[in-house]
C-alpha positions as a printed Julia matrix, in Angstrom:
362×3 Matrix{Float64}:
 146.39  43.63   77.72
 143.98  44.59   80.48
 145.26  41.66   82.57
 148.85  42.87   82.14
 147.84  46.38   83.2
 146.23  45.06   86.4
 149.35  43.05   87.25
 151.5   46.15   86.8
 149.28  48.16   89.16
 149.49  45.38   91.76
 153.3   45.37   91.59
 153.42  49.14   92.04
 151.1   48.92   95.07
 153.24  46.19   96.66
 156.38  48.26   96.1
 154.82  51.3    97.81
 153.63  49.18  100.76
 157.05  47.59  101.15
 158.69  51.03  101.22
 156.53  52.28  104.07
 156.94  49.08  106.09
 160.74  49.19  105.9
 161.07  52.94  106.39
 158.87  53.08  109.49
 161.01  53.49  112.62
 160.89  50.56  115.03
 160.7   50.71  118.81
 164.28  49.44  118.98
 167.07  51.01  116.96
 170.6   49.72  116.49
 173.17  52.23  117.74
 176.87  51.38  117.83
 176.14  47.7   118.23
 173.63  48.13  121.08
 169.88  47.97  120.89
 168.37  51.06  122.5
 164.76  52.14  122.87
 163.24  54.3   120.16
 162.39  56.86  122.86
 166.09  57.1   123.74
 166.91  57.92  120.14
 164.23  60.64  120.18
 165.42  62.23  123.45
 169.14  61.86  122.76
 169.67  60.84  126.41
 171.17  57.57  127.62
 168.69  55.45  129.58
 168.69  55.2   133.35
 167.84  51.57  134.0
 165.48  50.71  136.87
 165.11  46.96  137.41
 162.45  45.19  139.47
 161.5   41.55  139.99
 157.8   40.78  140.42
 156.24  37.47  141.44
 153.02  36.56  143.2
 150.47  39.27  144.01
 152.85  42.17  143.43
 151.83  43.58  140.05
 149.85  46.53  141.42
 152.56  47.35  143.95
 155.16  47.3   141.18
 153.06  49.58  138.99
 152.66  52.09  141.84
 156.45  52.08  142.27
 156.92  52.75  138.55
 154.32  55.53  138.68
 156.23  57.24  141.49
 159.45  57.16  139.47
 157.69  58.72  136.47
 155.93  61.33  138.61
 159.16  62.56  140.2
 161.17  62.48  136.98
 161.27  66.27  136.87
 164.78  66.25  135.42
 163.19  64.54  132.39
 165.7   61.74  132.25
 164.96  58.85  129.93
 163.94  56.0   132.24
 164.08  52.37  131.14
 162.16  49.97  133.36
 163.17  46.32  133.13
 160.65  43.99  134.75
 161.46  40.34  135.41
 158.24  38.46  136.06
 156.6   35.07  135.84
 154.38  33.75  133.06
 150.94  35.33  132.84
 151.79  38.72  134.3
 153.37  40.39  131.29
 150.07  41.48  129.76
 149.02  43.34  132.93
 152.23  45.36  132.89
 152.16  45.88  129.14
 148.63  47.28  129.08
 149.13  49.84  131.86
 152.64  50.91  130.87
 151.63  51.36  127.25
 148.84  53.7   128.39
 151.27  55.66  130.57
 153.78  55.91  127.75
 151.14  57.69  125.67
 150.56  60.15  128.54
 154.32  60.69  129.08
 155.85  60.2   125.61
 159.64  60.11  125.18
 160.27  60.0   128.95
 160.35  56.27  129.61
 160.23  52.84  128.05
 159.94  49.35  129.45
 160.98  45.77  128.82
 159.37  42.66  130.27
 161.64  39.65  130.65
 161.08  36.08  131.88
 162.67  34.74  135.03
 165.91  32.85  134.56
 167.94  31.09  137.23
 171.06  28.89  137.02
 170.26  25.57  135.4
 170.4   22.52  137.65
 169.42  24.5   140.76
 166.57  26.62  139.45
 163.89  25.61  141.98
 166.1   26.32  144.99
 167.13  29.76  143.7
 163.57  30.64  142.7
 162.28  29.96  146.22
 165.15  31.51  148.17
 163.49  33.75  150.8
 160.56  35.22  148.78
 159.59  33.77  145.38
 162.03  34.89  142.68
 163.67  37.57  144.89
 167.08  36.05  144.14
 166.73  36.93  140.45
 168.63  40.18  140.97
 171.73  38.22  142.0
 172.11  37.16  138.37
 171.54  40.48  136.6
 175.19  40.8   135.44
 174.78  37.81  133.12
 171.15  38.49  132.2
 171.66  42.13  131.15
 175.02  41.94  129.43
 174.33  45.1   127.38
 173.76  47.21  130.52
 176.6   48.98  132.32
 174.79  50.31  135.41
 171.32  50.11  136.91
 169.19  50.78  139.96
 167.53  47.7   141.41
 164.53  48.21  143.71
 162.12  45.9   145.5
 158.46  46.16  144.53
 157.57  47.85  147.85
 159.54  51.01  147.07
 158.23  54.5   146.29
 160.28  57.37  144.93
 159.81  60.75  146.59
 162.59  62.44  144.6
 163.94  62.35  141.03
 165.82  59.21  139.95
 168.72  61.44  138.93
 169.29  62.2   142.62
 170.2   58.65  143.64
 171.89  58.04  140.27
 174.56  60.63  141.16
 176.1   58.19  143.63
 177.58  56.29  140.69
 179.89  59.26  140.16
 181.03  59.01  143.78
 182.29  55.43  143.39
 186.03  55.01  143.68
 187.93  52.68  141.34
 186.97  49.54  143.29
 183.33  50.12  144.28
 180.68  48.36  142.22
 177.5   48.76  144.28
 175.77  51.12  146.69
 173.42  50.19  149.54
 172.09  51.69  152.77
 172.65  50.33  156.3
 170.16  47.78  157.58
 169.97  49.66  160.88
 171.22  52.86  162.44
 171.09  51.73  166.06
 172.85  48.7   167.57
 170.11  48.24  170.19
 167.55  47.24  167.57
 169.88  45.88  164.89
 169.06  42.43  163.53
 172.37  41.3   162.09
 174.51  42.27  165.07
 172.13  40.42  167.44
 170.88  37.4   165.53
 172.85  36.63  162.35
 174.66  33.27  162.19
 176.82  34.33  159.26
 179.22  37.18  158.4
 177.69  40.51  157.4
 178.9   43.9   156.23
 180.11  46.44  158.78
 178.61  46.82  162.25
 174.94  46.44  161.36
 174.71  44.94  157.88
 173.1   46.45  154.79
 169.57  46.43  153.39
 169.27  45.34  149.77
 165.88  46.83  148.84
 167.48  49.74  146.99
 170.7   48.84  145.22
 172.85  50.66  142.68
 174.74  48.1   140.59
 177.65  48.63  138.23
 177.22  45.44  136.21
 180.43  45.95  134.26
 182.52  45.85  137.44
 180.47  42.96  138.79
 181.18  40.91  135.69
 184.88  41.74  135.98
 185.06  40.45  139.57
 183.03  37.35  138.65
 180.16  38.32  140.94
 177.96  35.36  140.17
 180.67  32.81  140.9
 181.05  34.37  144.35
 177.27  34.35  144.84
 176.93  30.66  144.02
 179.88  29.76  146.25
 178.48  31.75  149.19
 175.07  30.15  148.81
 176.59  26.69  148.8
 178.53  27.35  152.02
 175.96  29.36  154.01
 172.53  28.29  152.73
 171.62  26.55  155.99
 172.53  29.64  158.03
 170.82  32.46  156.15
 167.35  33.84  156.94
 166.83  36.78  154.57
 167.87  35.01  151.37
 169.51  37.19  148.75
 170.09  40.05  151.22
 172.1   37.75  153.49
 174.16  36.54  150.54
 174.9   40.14  149.55
 175.92  40.92  153.14
 178.28  37.96  153.22
 179.87  38.94  149.91
 180.55  42.51  151.03
 181.88  41.25  154.38
 184.67  39.64  152.36
 184.89  42.52  149.85
 184.09  45.72  151.81
 186.17  47.83  149.42
 183.63  47.15  146.66
 180.65  48.74  148.44
 179.58  52.38  148.72
 177.23  53.25  151.59
 174.34  55.64  150.92
 172.54  57.54  153.71
 169.32  56.15  155.18
 167.02  58.65  153.4
 167.54  56.66  150.19
 165.91  53.58  151.76
 163.65  54.87  154.53
 161.84  52.08  156.35
 159.48  51.67  159.33
 162.44  50.65  161.5
 163.72  54.22  161.17
 160.75  55.69  163.04
 158.6   53.05  164.74
 160.42  53.16  168.09
 162.25  56.45  167.78
 163.48  58.57  164.89
 166.91  57.14  164.08
 167.42  58.33  160.5
 168.86  61.84  160.51
 167.06  63.31  157.5
 166.12  66.69  158.98
 167.96  68.66  156.29
 167.67  66.24  153.4
 164.21  64.68  153.73
 163.36  61.19  152.47
 164.3   60.43  148.86
 163.13  56.81  148.61
 160.65  55.17  151.0
 160.49  51.41  151.55
 157.33  49.81  152.95
 158.97  46.48  153.7
 157.25  43.72  155.68
 153.89  44.8   154.25
 153.79  48.27  155.81
 152.32  49.86  152.67
 149.23  47.71  153.28
 149.09  47.79  157.08
 147.83  50.21  159.73
 150.73  49.45  162.06
 152.52  52.64  160.99
 149.86  54.39  158.84
 152.31  56.97  157.45
 153.53  54.35  154.99
 150.06  53.23  153.96
 148.93  56.84  153.49
 151.82  57.64  151.14
 151.25  54.44  149.16
 147.51  55.01  148.79
 148.01  58.63  147.72
 150.4   57.46  145.01
 148.12  54.59  143.99
 145.12  56.93  143.63
 147.03  59.58  141.7
 146.27  59.62  137.97
 149.47  60.01  136.0
 149.46  63.22  133.99
 147.13  65.12  136.31
 148.18  67.94  138.64
 150.6   66.44  141.2
 150.03  69.26  143.66
 146.22  69.11  143.85
 145.82  65.4   143.03
 148.71  63.85  144.97
 150.28  66.2   147.49
 147.14  67.85  148.89
 145.21  64.57  149.41
 148.32  63.11  151.03
 148.64  65.99  153.49
 144.94  65.64  154.31
 145.43  61.93  155.06
 148.47  62.64  157.22
 146.5   65.13  159.31
 144.14  62.41  160.55
 144.9   61.89  164.28
 145.54  58.15  163.97
 148.26  58.92  161.43
 149.6   62.15  162.86
 149.92  60.74  166.39
 151.67  57.54  165.37
 155.43  57.18  165.88
 156.26  57.58  162.2
 153.47  60.11  161.6
 155.18  62.53  163.97
 158.06  62.93  161.5
 155.89  63.19  158.36
 157.02  66.76  157.66
 160.63  65.63  157.51
 159.7   62.55  155.46
 157.93  64.63  152.8
 160.38  67.53  152.72
 161.84  66.63  149.31
 158.5   65.69  147.76
 156.97  68.98  148.89
 159.89  71.0   147.56
 160.12  69.21  144.2
 156.42  69.38  143.38
 155.95  72.95  144.66
 158.92  74.16  142.63
 157.56  72.44  139.54
 154.21  74.22  139.73
 155.75  77.59  140.58
 157.79  77.35  137.38
 154.68  76.49  135.38
């Protein structure tokens, strides 16, 4: 009799445990046939997807980029970071992003995915230009549940809310499926118009470091079939890998591209010889330290902004812990007297306004 009583108590305990396990909400919830993050269910907002591809020694740079997006998310959109990376790097991302998610709950989530290139030609695609940079060419088939996203290189920093650049999707006409910025603003220093041995978009080509992508429209026009065909025909004539392929595609399909102004992909080329990006009124929204300028003293404005963002502790006061140290660094003569340092006030116009407004409201 005592043995029967113990068995009954065990069954009751198992039933209670099973109830709590199955009733506990998971990090992914099924909604209308699509898996969405648990944070998205909590906020009631659709996710804004930001996709990045990280290989080699780029983990820290990628994390600083993600931090900048979270810092300037003053519109409190729900951000979903999708990180494609190689084996062995997932744990580094997971540890830091999990910590940040506790500091900024219900504002962002993340997903870490393995690299995947077309079978039969994987090695060639993986090593096109920089290791794994060509991964973004295949996002339409890899993220079939996603309608639209913002792709960025790892060496990008946001100086404005994501919602700002996201508004360009609403400006697309019925044929446009992507948005990019010009590669250059001046024909005298343009690369494509002087050196390219293949077709390219417009007069000066486009830079692919910041790219809005409507994946639904890309799938409809069979984007990846065009990409593979272009690579097969031009692979011996391209220098900049995936960017050249994108330029060739939009040379043949110019009606499918929307051009954003240069302040959404501000690079050293815009200021190292002369100031050629007219951002006096708008300020810089997204800054791009391509060719290693975030880690070089060649134009120290870029390194100063990167280091200020890297040193900033997420969740602390952005005015005293990010903006003020940055302004102090920019006042150093070697920075202030450099070609790009001379336009630092214009570069930081949006960042100053956004952060100052935030703390005035508080």
